[in-house]
N, C-alpha and C positions, 0 to 999 in steps of 0.2 A: 504495499497500502505508500504511495505516497506522501512524507514526511510533511508534505500544508493538507491531505485531509483529517491525518490523526486525533485534535485536540474538536473534527465535526463529528466526527468515529468513537471514538472514545467519550465521547455525550450519550449521544445515543443508548436506552439504555435497553434492549434489547443487546445492542454489541457486547450492553457490560456482560451482562450470563448467558452469553456466550461464551465469551472472553472468559470466564469466572469457569465455566463447565469445563468445559480444555483444559484448562490448567488444574481441575481436580480428576479428570477422568484418564485422562495423556500424560500428565506429568506427577500426578499425582504430588501435586501441592495442594494444599491448602492458595484460596482465591488472596489475591492484594487486597489487603484492609481499603487501601483509599478508591478500591472500583466497589469495594465492602459498602461502602456510603454514601456512593453516588446510584445504585442503586434503589439502599433508603432512602432516599430523597427522591429521586426518583416514583419510585411506587407513599410512600406518606402524601408528593404530591397530587395524588396524581386521587389518593384515596378521598383527597381535603377538596378539590375538583368538583369531584365524582357526587358526594356525603353537600357538597355545599347549590350544586345541581339542583339536585334531587330532592333538597327542601325549599326552593323557591319553586319548583313544581310542581310539590306533595300539593298545593289545591285545586289544582283542576282534573286532578286523578276521582 
């Protein structure tokens, strides 16, 4: 992968998940802590956005 695209690729939560799984399965090593924190941050952000959307749309159901 070209070096100029690494920051964009690294901010993708799916890519972080794939990188972590690859490291666990193929290299038998734990994932890097910074990658785990990126995944936790992306998960919490998605959860909070979903919670906000569903609370705002709740009266319509």
